[in-house]
C-alpha positions, 0 to 999 in steps of 0.5 A: 103948921098948916098942911093941905093935901089934894087928891082925886085928879084924873083924866076923864072924858067930856061929860064925866065926873070927878070928886076932888078931896083936900085933907087939912091939918094944922088948923081947927078945920071947922073954923076956917073957910076953904077954897078951891082954885084952878090954874090952866096952862098959860092962865092965871089961877082962878077961884072956883068955889068957896065954902065958909066955916058955916057951910055957905057956898059960892061958885065961879060963874063958869062952874055954877050948876056943875060943881059942888063944894062940901066939907066934912069937919069930922074928917078935916076934908073939903071936897069938890064934886065936878059933874058935866066936865068940859075940856076947859075945866082942864087945870091943876086944882088947888085947895087953899085957906087963910090963917092969920092973913097967910095963904096956905096951898096944897100941892095941887091935883091934875084934872084933864078933860079930854076924849 
């Protein structure tokens, strides 16, 4: 079965940086597109960044130039490097993939940006 496990969330001051990780199992990782989503309190879950199996990336306008998604196929892991963090980046961050039309999610990792 597909399992996604996120880590790396923390409390950070505005302007700081964090790197999130998502370890995947149960899939041939290199064959799958991977996404990072986030959900802030009282808001809908939103797509933050995508990396395709071929390594192409796409970002939400709100994080362009600040966040970088990457993948290590040898480690079955996708990363989200977050720089210049803002209070509005505070959310639970989830990684996600789709296999045979089913969406699989991790448990999420909390990122809090506050002074």
